[in-house]
Biopython code that builds the backbone (N, CA, C, O; Angstrom):
import numpy as np
from Bio.PDB.StructureBuilder import StructureBuilder

atoms = [
    (1, "MET", "N", (41.288, 22.290, -39.562)),
    (1, "MET", "CA", (42.089, 23.025, -38.590)),
    (1, "MET", "C", (43.570, 22.838, -38.930)),
    (1, "MET", "O", (43.969, 21.812, -39.480)),
    (2, "PRO", "N", (44.364, 23.836, -38.595)),
    (2, "PRO", "CA", (45.797, 23.707, -38.880)),
    (2, "PRO", "C", (46.488, 22.724, -37.941)),
    (2, "PRO", "O", (46.088, 22.544, -36.790)),
    (3, "HIS", "N", (47.522, 22.103, -38.460)),
    (3, "HIS", "CA", (48.369, 21.223, -37.664)),
    (3, "HIS", "C", (49.597, 22.004, -37.200)),
    (3, "HIS", "O", (50.136, 22.831, -37.936)),
    (4, "TYR", "N", (50.025, 21.734, -35.984)),
    (4, "TYR", "CA", (51.222, 22.367, -35.426)),
    (4, "TYR", "C", (52.182, 21.292, -34.944)),
    (4, "TYR", "O", (51.780, 20.264, -34.400)),
    (5, "LEU", "N", (53.461, 21.562, -35.160)),
    (5, "LEU", "CA", (54.525, 20.692, -34.682)),
    (5, "LEU", "C", (55.114, 21.319, -33.426)),
    (5, "LEU", "O", (55.552, 22.469, -33.445)),
    (6, "ILE", "N", (55.122, 20.567, -32.347)),
    (6, "ILE", "CA", (55.782, 20.988, -31.107)),
    (6, "ILE", "C", (57.049, 20.147, -31.000)),
    (6, "ILE", "O", (56.984, 18.943, -30.752)),
    (7, "SER", "N", (58.195, 20.785, -31.190)),
    (7, "SER", "CA", (59.487, 20.090, -31.189)),
    (7, "SER", "C", (60.163, 20.247, -29.834)),
    (7, "SER", "O", (60.169, 21.332, -29.253)),
    (8, "VAL", "N", (60.729, 19.159, -29.342)),
    (8, "VAL", "CA", (61.459, 19.154, -28.072)),
    (8, "VAL", "C", (62.947, 19.115, -28.389)),
    (8, "VAL", "O", (63.417, 18.208, -29.075)),
    (9, "TYR", "N", (63.687, 20.102, -27.889)),
    (9, "TYR", "CA", (65.133, 20.143, -28.102)),
    (9, "TYR", "C", (65.840, 19.805, -26.803)),
    (9, "TYR", "O", (65.557, 20.385, -25.755)),
    (10, "GLN", "N", (66.758, 18.864, -26.886)),
    (10, "GLN", "CA", (67.476, 18.459, -25.684)),
    (10, "GLN", "C", (68.973, 18.600, -25.889)),
    (10, "GLN", "O", (69.461, 18.555, -27.019)),
    (11, "PRO", "N", (69.700, 18.771, -24.793)),
    (11, "PRO", "CA", (71.151, 18.937, -24.888)),
    (11, "PRO", "C", (71.818, 17.684, -25.447)),
    (11, "PRO", "O", (71.355, 16.565, -25.228)),
    (12, "GLN", "N", (72.903, 17.894, -26.166)),
    (12, "GLN", "CA", (73.665, 16.778, -26.747)),
    (12, "GLN", "C", (74.192, 15.886, -25.632)),
    (12, "GLN", "O", (74.985, 16.321, -24.797)),
    (13, "SER", "N", (73.753, 14.661, -25.626)),
    (13, "SER", "CA", (74.186, 13.689, -24.635)),
    (13, "SER", "C", (73.773, 12.316, -25.126)),
    (13, "SER", "O", (72.751, 12.175, -25.798)),
    (14, "GLU", "N", (74.548, 11.321, -24.801)),
    (14, "GLU", "CA", (74.207, 9.944, -25.180)),
    (14, "GLU", "C", (73.771, 9.151, -23.956)),
    (14, "GLU", "O", (73.784, 7.920, -23.968)),
    (15, "THR", "N", (73.382, 9.865, -22.895)),
    (15, "THR", "CA", (72.934, 9.173, -21.696)),
    (15, "THR", "C", (71.476, 9.526, -21.412)),
    (15, "THR", "O", (71.063, 10.677, -21.553)),
    (16, "THR", "N", (70.730, 8.549, -21.023)),
    (16, "THR", "CA", (69.334, 8.737, -20.658)),
    (16, "THR", "C", (69.283, 9.111, -19.182)),
    (16, "THR", "O", (70.008, 8.530, -18.374)),
    (17, "PRO", "N", (68.428, 10.084, -18.815)),
    (17, "PRO", "CA", (68.306, 10.407, -17.391)),
    (17, "PRO", "C", (67.895, 9.178, -16.591)),
    (17, "PRO", "O", (67.210, 8.300, -17.117)),
    (18, "PRO", "N", (68.302, 9.102, -15.327)),
    (18, "PRO", "CA", (67.933, 7.949, -14.503)),
    (18, "PRO", "C", (66.419, 7.867, -14.323)),
    (18, "PRO", "O", (65.723, 8.878, -14.411)),
    (19, "PRO", "N", (65.915, 6.666, -14.072)),
    (19, "PRO", "CA", (64.463, 6.467, -13.944)),
    (19, "PRO", "C", (63.798, 7.393, -12.933)),
    (19, "PRO", "O", (62.663, 7.819, -13.144)),
    (20, "GLU", "N", (64.484, 7.709, -11.843)),
    (20, "GLU", "CA", (63.858, 8.576, -10.839)),
    (20, "GLU", "C", (63.675, 10.002, -11.343)),
    (20, "GLU", "O", (62.875, 10.755, -10.787)),
    (21, "VAL", "N", (64.407, 10.383, -12.391)),
    (21, "VAL", "CA", (64.244, 11.698, -13.014)),
    (21, "VAL", "C", (63.272, 11.600, -14.191)),
    (21, "VAL", "O", (62.327, 12.384, -14.287)),
    (22, "LEU", "N", (63.503, 10.640, -15.080)),
    (22, "LEU", "CA", (62.715, 10.519, -16.299)),
    (22, "LEU", "C", (61.289, 10.024, -16.032)),
    (22, "LEU", "O", (60.349, 10.452, -16.701)),
    (23, "GLY", "N", (61.130, 9.135, -15.067)),
    (23, "GLY", "CA", (59.812, 8.566, -14.780)),
    (23, "GLY", "C", (58.732, 9.602, -14.514)),
    (23, "GLY", "O", (57.696, 9.581, -15.179)),
    (24, "PRO", "N", (58.937, 10.512, -13.560)),
    (24, "PRO", "CA", (57.906, 11.525, -13.292)),
    (24, "PRO", "C", (57.648, 12.453, -14.487)),
    (24, "PRO", "O", (56.516, 12.885, -14.707)),
    (25, "ILE", "N", (58.691, 12.755, -15.249)),
    (25, "ILE", "CA", (58.519, 13.599, -16.437)),
    (25, "ILE", "C", (57.604, 12.901, -17.432)),
    (25, "ILE", "O", (56.664, 13.505, -17.948)),
    (26, "MET", "N", (57.881, 11.627, -17.699)),
    (26, "MET", "CA", (57.085, 10.892, -18.682)),
    (26, "MET", "C", (55.651, 10.682, -18.204)),
    (26, "MET", "O", (54.728, 10.658, -19.018)),
    (27, "GLU", "N", (55.452, 10.529, -16.894)),
    (27, "GLU", "CA", (54.084, 10.431, -16.364)),
    (27, "GLU", "C", (53.289, 11.693, -16.680)),
    (27, "GLU", "O", (52.129, 11.628, -17.087)),
    (28, "GLN", "N", (53.942, 12.860, -16.484)),
    (28, "GLN", "CA", (53.275, 14.132, -16.778)),
    (28, "GLN", "C", (53.004, 14.286, -18.274)),
    (28, "GLN", "O", (51.920, 14.707, -18.677)),
    (29, "VAL", "N", (54.006, 13.940, -19.093)),
    (29, "VAL", "CA", (53.845, 14.043, -20.544)),
    (29, "VAL", "C", (52.723, 13.121, -21.009)),
    (29, "VAL", "O", (51.885, 13.531, -21.812)),
    (30, "ASN", "N", (52.693, 11.894, -20.522)),
    (30, "ASN", "CA", (51.642, 10.956, -20.905)),
    (30, "ASN", "C", (50.260, 11.451, -20.485)),
    (30, "ASN", "O", (49.283, 11.254, -21.208)),
    (31, "ALA", "N", (50.177, 12.087, -19.328)),
    (31, "ALA", "CA", (48.900, 12.636, -18.871)),
    (31, "ALA", "C", (48.438, 13.764, -19.797)),
    (31, "ALA", "O", (47.255, 13.849, -20.129)),
    (32, "ILE", "N", (49.358, 14.621, -20.210)),
    (32, "ILE", "CA", (49.006, 15.709, -21.133)),
    (32, "ILE", "C", (48.604, 15.127, -22.490)),
    (32, "ILE", "O", (47.647, 15.597, -23.106)),
    (33, "ASN", "N", (49.329, 14.108, -22.957)),
    (33, "ASN", "CA", (48.955, 13.457, -24.222)),
    (33, "ASN", "C", (47.542, 12.884, -24.151)),
    (33, "ASN", "O", (46.770, 13.001, -25.103)),
    (34, "ARG", "N", (47.208, 12.262, -23.017)),
    (34, "ARG", "CA", (45.849, 11.728, -22.854)),
    (34, "ARG", "C", (44.810, 12.854, -22.898)),
    (34, "ARG", "O", (43.748, 12.700, -23.500)),
    (35, "GLU", "N", (45.123, 13.982, -22.260)),
    (35, "GLU", "CA", (44.206, 15.125, -22.294)),
    (35, "GLU", "C", (44.040, 15.643, -23.720)),
    (35, "GLU", "O", (42.934, 15.999, -24.127)),
    (36, "MET", "N", (45.140, 15.688, -24.483)),
    (36, "MET", "CA", (45.051, 16.125, -25.876)),
    (36, "MET", "C", (44.192, 15.155, -26.682)),
    (36, "MET", "O", (43.404, 15.574, -27.530)),
    (37, "GLN", "N", (44.346, 13.855, -26.416)),
    (37, "GLN", "CA", (43.539, 12.858, -27.119)),
    (37, "GLN", "C", (42.062, 13.031, -26.781)),
    (37, "GLN", "O", (41.207, 12.978, -27.666)),
    (38, "GLN", "N", (41.768, 13.237, -25.509)),
    (38, "GLN", "CA", (40.380, 13.425, -25.088)),
    (38, "GLN", "C", (39.785, 14.702, -25.685)),
    (38, "GLN", "O", (38.587, 14.760, -25.962)),
    (39, "ALA", "N", (40.628, 15.730, -25.884)),
    (39, "ALA", "CA", (40.170, 16.987, -26.474)),
    (39, "ALA", "C", (40.072, 16.897, -28.001)),
    (39, "ALA", "O", (39.549, 17.807, -28.645)),
    (40, "GLY", "N", (40.571, 15.806, -28.574)),
    (40, "GLY", "CA", (40.488, 15.611, -30.012)),
    (40, "GLY", "C", (41.512, 16.394, -30.818)),
    (40, "GLY", "O", (41.322, 16.607, -32.015)),
    (41, "VAL", "N", (42.609, 16.832, -30.171)),
    (41, "VAL", "CA", (43.618, 17.629, -30.880)),
    (41, "VAL", "C", (44.912, 16.867, -31.142)),
    (41, "VAL", "O", (45.728, 17.292, -31.961)),
    (42, "TRP", "N", (45.106, 15.741, -30.452)),
    (42, "TRP", "CA", (46.349, 14.976, -30.574)),
    (42, "TRP", "C", (46.367, 14.225, -31.895)),
    (42, "TRP", "O", (45.402, 13.549, -32.251)),
    (43, "VAL", "N", (47.489, 14.350, -32.629)),
    (43, "VAL", "CA", (47.667, 13.611, -33.874)),
    (43, "VAL", "C", (48.727, 12.536, -33.688)),
    (43, "VAL", "O", (48.504, 11.377, -34.038)),
    (44, "TYR", "N", (49.885, 12.912, -33.138)),
    (44, "TYR", "CA", (50.985, 11.961, -32.957)),
    (44, "TYR", "C", (52.028, 12.565, -32.033)),
    (44, "TYR", "O", (52.236, 13.779, -32.030)),
    (45, "SER", "N", (52.688, 11.713, -31.244)),
    (45, "SER", "CA", (53.820, 12.108, -30.413)),
    (45, "SER", "C", (54.863, 11.011, -30.468)),
    (45, "SER", "O", (54.530, 9.833, -30.600)),
    (46, "GLY", "N", (56.112, 11.394, -30.369)),
    (46, "GLY", "CA", (57.158, 10.386, -30.339)),
    (46, "GLY", "C", (58.488, 10.965, -29.914)),
    (46, "GLY", "O", (58.785, 12.136, -30.154)),
    (47, "GLY", "N", (59.277, 10.131, -29.283)),
    (47, "GLY", "CA", (60.640, 10.486, -28.938)),
    (47, "GLY", "C", (61.582, 9.902, -29.976)),
    (47, "GLY", "O", (61.319, 8.838, -30.537)),
    (48, "LEU", "N", (62.670, 10.595, -30.227)),
    (48, "LEU", "CA", (63.648, 10.148, -31.215)),
    (48, "LEU", "C", (64.886, 9.592, -30.531)),
    (48, "LEU", "O", (65.255, 10.034, -29.443)),
    (49, "ASP", "N", (65.517, 8.632, -31.165)),
    (49, "ASP", "CA", (66.761, 8.053, -30.657)),
    (49, "ASP", "C", (67.880, 9.093, -30.800)),
    (49, "ASP", "O", (67.676, 10.158, -31.381)),
    (50, "TYR", "N", (69.043, 8.775, -30.272)),
    (50, "TYR", "CA", (70.178, 9.701, -30.294)),
    (50, "TYR", "C", (70.617, 10.022, -31.716)),
    (50, "TYR", "O", (70.465, 9.192, -32.612)),
    (51, "PRO", "N", (71.166, 11.225, -31.934)),
    (51, "PRO", "CA", (71.627, 11.612, -33.268)),
    (51, "PRO", "C", (72.635, 10.634, -33.877)),
    (51, "PRO", "O", (72.697, 10.496, -35.099)),
    (52, "SER", "N", (73.409, 9.967, -33.056)),
    (52, "SER", "CA", (74.401, 9.025, -33.577)),
    (52, "SER", "C", (73.753, 7.852, -34.309)),
    (52, "SER", "O", (74.432, 7.138, -35.047)),
    (53, "THR", "N", (72.444, 7.641, -34.114)),
    (53, "THR", "CA", (71.750, 6.550, -34.792)),
    (53, "THR", "C", (71.188, 6.975, -36.149)),
    (53, "THR", "O", (70.621, 6.155, -36.872)),
    (54, "ALA", "N", (71.344, 8.249, -36.492)),
    (54, "ALA", "CA", (70.778, 8.780, -37.733)),
    (54, "ALA", "C", (71.555, 8.311, -38.956)),
    (54, "ALA", "O", (72.743, 7.999, -38.880)),
    (55, "THR", "N", (70.864, 8.269, -40.069)),
    (55, "THR", "CA", (71.485, 8.057, -41.370)),
    (55, "THR", "C", (71.071, 9.222, -42.253)),
    (55, "THR", "O", (69.887, 9.541, -42.359)),
    (56, "VAL", "N", (72.052, 9.855, -42.886)),
    (56, "VAL", "CA", (71.797, 11.000, -43.758)),
    (56, "VAL", "C", (71.873, 10.518, -45.202)),
    (56, "VAL", "O", (72.794, 9.790, -45.573)),
    (57, "ILE", "N", (70.906, 10.925, -46.009)),
    (57, "ILE", "CA", (70.892, 10.563, -47.424)),
    (57, "ILE", "C", (71.061, 11.836, -48.247)),
    (57, "ILE", "O", (70.264, 12.767, -48.132)),
    (58, "THR", "N", (72.095, 11.872, -49.071)),
    (58, "THR", "CA", (72.344, 12.980, -49.982)),
    (58, "THR", "C", (72.479, 12.405, -51.396)),
    (58, "THR", "O", (72.326, 11.202, -51.604)),
    (59, "THR", "N", (72.763, 13.264, -52.344)),
    (59, "THR", "CA", (72.938, 12.813, -53.729)),
    (59, "THR", "C", (74.279, 13.279, -54.253)),
    (59, "THR", "O", (74.648, 14.443, -54.098)),
    (60, "GLU", "N", (74.999, 12.372, -54.868)),
    (60, "GLU", "CA", (76.262, 12.680, -55.541)),
    (60, "GLU", "C", (76.227, 12.034, -56.915)),
    (60, "GLU", "O", (76.014, 10.828, -57.040)),
    (61, "GLY", "N", (76.436, 12.841, -57.942)),
    (61, "GLY", "CA", (76.427, 12.293, -59.291)),
    (61, "GLY", "C", (75.117, 11.619, -59.650)),
    (61, "GLY", "O", (75.106, 10.652, -60.412)),
    (62, "GLY", "N", (74.011, 12.116, -59.108)),
    (62, "GLY", "CA", (72.706, 11.546, -59.398)),
    (62, "GLY", "C", (72.376, 10.282, -58.637)),
    (62, "GLY", "O", (71.321, 9.685, -58.852)),
    (63, "GLN", "N", (73.272, 9.861, -57.744)),
    (63, "GLN", "CA", (73.059, 8.635, -56.977)),
    (63, "GLN", "C", (72.928, 8.958, -55.486)),
    (63, "GLN", "O", (73.622, 9.837, -54.975)),
    (64, "PRO", "N", (72.040, 8.247, -54.796)),
    (64, "PRO", "CA", (71.918, 8.471, -53.351)),
    (64, "PRO", "C", (73.168, 7.975, -52.614)),
    (64, "PRO", "O", (73.725, 6.923, -52.930)),
    (65, "VAL", "N", (73.587, 8.769, -51.623)),
    (65, "VAL", "CA", (74.735, 8.414, -50.791)),
    (65, "VAL", "C", (74.263, 8.418, -49.341)),
    (65, "VAL", "O", (73.696, 9.403, -48.869)),
    (66, "LEU", "N", (74.500, 7.309, -48.637)),
    (66, "LEU", "CA", (74.103, 7.196, -47.240)),
    (66, "LEU", "C", (75.325, 7.384, -46.344)),
    (66, "LEU", "O", (76.383, 6.802, -46.583)),
    (67, "THR", "N", (75.158, 8.218, -45.294)),
    (67, "THR", "CA", (76.234, 8.499, -44.357)),
    (67, "THR", "C", (75.704, 8.295, -42.944)),
    (67, "THR", "O", (74.609, 8.751, -42.617)),
    (68, "ASP", "N", (76.471, 7.617, -42.114)),
    (68, "ASP", "CA", (76.091, 7.420, -40.718)),
    (68, "ASP", "C", (76.237, 8.714, -39.941)),
    (68, "ASP", "O", (77.095, 9.545, -40.240)),
    (69, "GLY", "N", (75.385, 8.870, -38.938)),
    (69, "GLY", "CA", (75.501, 9.997, -38.022)),
    (69, "GLY", "C", (74.622, 11.165, -38.420)),
    (69, "GLY", "O", (73.990, 11.151, -39.476)),
    (70, "PRO", "N", (74.586, 12.178, -37.565)),
    (70, "PRO", "CA", (73.714, 13.323, -37.819)),
    (70, "PRO", "C", (74.233, 14.177, -38.976)),
    (70, "PRO", "O", (75.414, 14.139, -39.322)),
    (71, "PHE", "N", (73.315, 14.948, -39.562)),
    (71, "PHE", "CA", (73.638, 15.839, -40.672)),
    (71, "PHE", "C", (74.566, 16.954, -40.216)),
    (71, "PHE", "O", (75.524, 17.291, -40.913)),
    (72, "VAL", "N", (74.291, 17.524, -39.058)),
    (72, "VAL", "CA", (75.133, 18.582, -38.492)),
    (72, "VAL", "C", (75.397, 18.273, -37.029)),
    (72, "VAL", "O", (74.596, 17.609, -36.372)),
    (73, "GLU", "N", (76.503, 18.748, -36.531)),
    (73, "GLU", "CA", (76.828, 18.616, -35.110)),
    (73, "GLU", "C", (76.314, 19.854, -34.388)),
    (73, "GLU", "O", (76.709, 20.972, -34.718)),
    (74, "LEU", "N", (75.449, 19.665, -33.420)),
    (74, "LEU", "CA", (74.858, 20.776, -32.679)),
    (74, "LEU", "C", (74.969, 20.525, -31.176)),
    (74, "LEU", "O", (75.210, 19.402, -30.732)),
    (75, "LYS", "N", (74.789, 21.596, -30.408)),
    (75, "LYS", "CA", (74.783, 21.460, -28.954)),
    (75, "LYS", "C", (73.467, 20.860, -28.467)),
    (75, "LYS", "O", (73.419, 20.225, -27.413)),
    (76, "GLU", "N", (72.407, 21.063, -29.235)),
    (76, "GLU", "CA", (71.101, 20.505, -28.910)),
    (76, "GLU", "C", (70.584, 19.774, -30.136)),
    (76, "GLU", "O", (70.994, 20.065, -31.259)),
    (77, "TYR", "N", (69.695, 18.838, -29.923)),
    (77, "TYR", "CA", (69.133, 18.103, -31.048)),
    (77, "TYR", "C", (67.649, 17.862, -30.826)),
    (77, "TYR", "O", (67.144, 17.958, -29.707)),
    (78, "LEU", "N", (66.962, 17.545, -31.920)),
    (78, "LEU", "CA", (65.548, 17.233, -31.851)),
    (78, "LEU", "C", (65.397, 15.887, -31.164)),
    (78, "LEU", "O", (65.811, 14.856, -31.694)),
    (79, "GLY", "N", (64.802, 15.908, -29.982)),
    (79, "GLY", "CA", (64.683, 14.696, -29.195)),
    (79, "GLY", "C", (63.309, 14.062, -29.241)),
    (79, "GLY", "O", (63.143, 12.891, -28.899)),
    (80, "GLY", "N", (62.323, 14.837, -29.665)),
    (80, "GLY", "CA", (60.966, 14.317, -29.744)),
    (80, "GLY", "C", (60.042, 15.380, -30.285)),
    (80, "GLY", "O", (60.433, 16.532, -30.470)),
    (81, "PHE", "N", (58.813, 14.981, -30.535)),
    (81, "PHE", "CA", (57.862, 15.939, -31.096)),
    (81, "PHE", "C", (56.438, 15.480, -30.853)),
    (81, "PHE", "O", (56.170, 14.311, -30.576)),
    (82, "THR", "N", (55.540, 16.435, -30.967)),
    (82, "THR", "CA", (54.110, 16.190, -30.898)),
    (82, "THR", "C", (53.462, 16.964, -32.034)),
    (82, "THR", "O", (53.826, 18.110, -32.295)),
    (83, "ILE", "N", (52.511, 16.348, -32.707)),
    (83, "ILE", "CA", (51.735, 17.028, -33.734)),
    (83, "ILE", "C", (50.315, 17.154, -33.217)),
    (83, "ILE", "O", (49.702, 16.178, -32.786)),
    (84, "ILE", "N", (49.798, 18.388, -33.268)),
    (84, "ILE", "CA", (48.429, 18.623, -32.810)),
    (84, "ILE", "C", (47.636, 19.319, -33.916)),
    (84, "ILE", "O", (48.207, 19.965, -34.795)),
    (85, "ASP", "N", (46.340, 19.179, -33.858)),
    (85, "ASP", "CA", (45.416, 19.756, -34.826)),
    (85, "ASP", "C", (44.481, 20.672, -34.049)),
    (85, "ASP", "O", (43.512, 20.214, -33.444)),
    (86, "VAL", "N", (44.779, 21.976, -34.071)),
    (86, "VAL", "CA", (44.028, 22.938, -33.263)),
    (86, "VAL", "C", (43.591, 24.123, -34.121)),
    (86, "VAL", "O", (44.010, 24.258, -35.271)),
    (87, "THR", "N", (42.755, 24.970, -33.554)),
    (87, "THR", "CA", (42.178, 26.075, -34.317)),
    (87, "THR", "C", (43.174, 27.163, -34.676)),
    (87, "THR", "O", (43.067, 27.767, -35.744)),
    (88, "ASP", "N", (44.151, 27.428, -33.795)),
    (88, "ASP", "CA", (45.084, 28.519, -34.088)),
    (88, "ASP", "C", (46.340, 28.413, -33.220)),
    (88, "ASP", "O", (46.457, 27.530, -32.370)),
    (89, "LEU", "N", (47.266, 29.329, -33.456)),
    (89, "LEU", "CA", (48.553, 29.329, -32.751)),
    (89, "LEU", "C", (48.376, 29.477, -31.241)),
    (89, "LEU", "O", (49.099, 28.846, -30.470)),
    (90, "ASP", "N", (47.426, 30.299, -30.814)),
    (90, "ASP", "CA", (47.234, 30.494, -29.370)),
    (90, "ASP", "C", (46.914, 29.181, -28.663)),
    (90, "ASP", "O", (47.434, 28.915, -27.579)),
    (91, "VAL", "N", (46.064, 28.365, -29.270)),
    (91, "VAL", "CA", (45.717, 27.074, -28.672)),
    (91, "VAL", "C", (46.938, 26.154, -28.688)),
    (91, "VAL", "O", (47.191, 25.439, -27.719)),
    (92, "ALA", "N", (47.694, 26.172, -29.786)),
    (92, "ALA", "CA", (48.914, 25.360, -29.873)),
    (92, "ALA", "C", (49.898, 25.772, -28.784)),
    (92, "ALA", "O", (50.526, 24.920, -28.155)),
    (93, "LEU", "N", (50.032, 27.061, -28.566)),
    (93, "LEU", "CA", (50.959, 27.546, -27.532)),
    (93, "LEU", "C", (50.491, 27.161, -26.126)),
    (93, "LEU", "O", (51.315, 26.892, -25.252)),
    (94, "ASP", "N", (49.188, 27.133, -25.908)),
    (94, "ASP", "CA", (48.674, 26.693, -24.594)),
    (94, "ASP", "C", (49.103, 25.248, -24.307)),
    (94, "ASP", "O", (49.578, 24.946, -23.212)),
    (95, "TRP", "N", (48.936, 24.362, -25.291)),
    (95, "TRP", "CA", (49.361, 22.970, -25.102)),
    (95, "TRP", "C", (50.870, 22.885, -24.938)),
    (95, "TRP", "O", (51.362, 22.127, -24.102)),
    (96, "ALA", "N", (51.605, 23.654, -25.725)),
    (96, "ALA", "CA", (53.066, 23.625, -25.648)),
    (96, "ALA", "C", (53.569, 24.113, -24.290)),
    (96, "ALA", "O", (54.535, 23.571, -23.753)),
    (97, "ARG", "N", (52.926, 25.118, -23.745)),
    (97, "ARG", "CA", (53.312, 25.601, -22.402)),
    (97, "ARG", "C", (53.186, 24.485, -21.363)),
    (97, "ARG", "O", (54.039, 24.334, -20.489)),
    (98, "ARG", "N", (52.125, 23.720, -21.474)),
    (98, "ARG", "CA", (51.913, 22.631, -20.522)),
    (98, "ARG", "C", (52.981, 21.552, -20.686)),
    (98, "ARG", "O", (53.519, 21.037, -19.706)),
    (99, "LEU", "N", (53.280, 21.218, -21.954)),
    (99, "LEU", "CA", (54.336, 20.225, -22.191)),
    (99, "LEU", "C", (55.692, 20.732, -21.706)),
    (99, "LEU", "O", (56.457, 19.980, -21.103)),
    (100, "GLN", "N", (55.989, 21.987, -21.963)),
    (100, "GLN", "CA", (57.289, 22.543, -21.553)),
    (100, "GLN", "C", (57.415, 22.524, -20.033)),
    (100, "GLN", "O", (58.490, 22.233, -19.509)),
    (101, "ALA", "N", (56.342, 22.829, -19.326)),
    (101, "ALA", "CA", (56.384, 22.800, -17.861)),
    (101, "ALA", "C", (56.671, 21.379, -17.368)),
    (101, "ALA", "O", (57.356, 21.201, -16.360)),
    (102, "ALA", "N", (56.155, 20.377, -18.065)),
    (102, "ALA", "CA", (56.385, 18.984, -17.663)),
    (102, "ALA", "C", (57.789, 18.522, -18.022)),
    (102, "ALA", "O", (58.434, 17.826, -17.238)),
    (103, "ILE", "N", (58.266, 18.904, -19.206)),
    (103, "ILE", "CA", (59.543, 18.406, -19.704)),
    (103, "ILE", "C", (60.720, 19.237, -19.199)),
    (103, "ILE", "O", (61.765, 18.694, -18.838)),
    (104, "GLY", "N", (60.543, 20.550, -19.176)),
    (104, "GLY", "CA", (61.614, 21.429, -18.704)),
    (104, "GLY", "C", (62.678, 21.745, -19.745)),
    (104, "GLY", "O", (63.689, 22.369, -19.424)),
    (105, "LEU", "N", (62.464, 21.322, -20.990)),
    (105, "LEU", "CA", (63.417, 21.586, -22.070)),
    (105, "LEU", "C", (62.810, 22.590, -23.047)),
    (105, "LEU", "O", (61.595, 22.791, -23.052)),
    (106, "PRO", "N", (63.647, 23.223, -23.875)),
    (106, "PRO", "CA", (63.109, 24.166, -24.858)),
    (106, "PRO", "C", (62.203, 23.470, -25.871)),
    (106, "PRO", "O", (62.499, 22.372, -26.342)),
    (107, "LEU", "N", (61.100, 24.130, -26.193)),
    (107, "LEU", "CA", (60.172, 23.634, -27.209)),
    (107, "LEU", "C", (60.041, 24.693, -28.300)),
    (107, "LEU", "O", (60.165, 25.891, -28.045)),
    (108, "GLU", "N", (59.791, 24.230, -29.506)),
    (108, "GLU", "CA", (59.521, 25.130, -30.627)),
    (108, "GLU", "C", (58.162, 24.741, -31.194)),
    (108, "GLU", "O", (57.881, 23.557, -31.377)),
    (109, "VAL", "N", (57.324, 25.723, -31.472)),
    (109, "VAL", "CA", (55.996, 25.482, -32.040)),
    (109, "VAL", "C", (55.972, 26.089, -33.437)),
    (109, "VAL", "O", (56.274, 27.268, -33.622)),
    (110, "ARG", "N", (55.605, 25.260, -34.421)),
    (110, "ARG", "CA", (55.544, 25.732, -35.802)),
    (110, "ARG", "C", (54.342, 25.139, -36.515)),
    (110, "ARG", "O", (54.034, 23.959, -36.353)),
    (111, "PRO", "N", (53.653, 25.976, -37.319)),
    (111, "PRO", "CA", (52.554, 25.419, -38.106)),
    (111, "PRO", "C", (53.088, 24.695, -39.334)),
    (111, "PRO", "O", (54.152, 25.024, -39.857)),
    (112, "PHE", "N", (52.330, 23.709, -39.778)),
    (112, "PHE", "CA", (52.614, 23.084, -41.057)),
    (112, "PHE", "C", (52.070, 24.004, -42.143)),
    (112, "PHE", "O", (51.116, 24.747, -41.911)),
    (113, "PHE", "N", (52.674, 23.956, -43.328)),
    (113, "PHE", "CA", (52.107, 24.675, -44.460)),
    (113, "PHE", "C", (50.715, 24.148, -44.736)),
    (113, "PHE", "O", (50.474, 22.942, -44.669)),
    (114, "ASP", "N", (49.801, 25.048, -45.045)),
    (114, "ASP", "CA", (48.457, 24.626, -45.418)),
    (114, "ASP", "C", (48.402, 24.533, -46.938)),
    (114, "ASP", "O", (48.155, 25.528, -47.618)),
    (115, "VAL", "N", (48.629, 23.351, -47.458)),
    (115, "VAL", "CA", (48.677, 23.160, -48.910)),
    (115, "VAL", "C", (47.284, 23.021, -49.524)),
    (115, "VAL", "O", (47.152, 22.945, -50.745)),
    (116, "HIS", "N", (46.254, 22.988, -48.697)),
    (116, "HIS", "CA", (44.891, 22.791, -49.196)),
    (116, "HIS", "C", (44.128, 24.091, -49.369)),
    (116, "HIS", "O", (42.970, 24.071, -49.785)),
    (117, "SER", "N", (44.756, 25.236, -49.056)),
    (117, "SER", "CA", (44.005, 26.495, -49.188)),
    (117, "SER", "C", (44.359, 27.205, -50.470)),
    (117, "SER", "O", (43.826, 28.279, -50.749)),
]
sb = StructureBuilder()
sb.init_structure("model")
sb.init_model(0)
sb.init_chain("A")
sb.init_seg("    ")
for serial, (resi, resn, name, xyz) in enumerate(atoms, 1):
    if name == "N":
        sb.init_residue(resn, " ", resi, " ")
    sb.init_atom(name, np.array(xyz, "f"), 0.0, 1.0, " ", f" {name:<3s}", serial, name[0])
structure = sb.get_structure()
């Protein structure tokens, strides 16, 4: 079955929502993750730290160069993701709709390249 990436985009901010806001959201997300696990479609989920914690690796003169901070400055950034293994895009979108309703932030759904076909 194809794998799909569900990306969560959040507004640029270095502050975490207060527990009374974030707690209920995470309870809903965790419940959906458990349902995905029980359905056998969940592969992995994770939240990412702030863009300021990123390290970018490029090449100059054939040598790797490490730079602190995000690669580009954006109004929104990738804040987390879920990888699922489902039969098709429609099923991936069904799961993504449920996650989006719980999180309330924009989500992007994309298939991975199928390198085995």
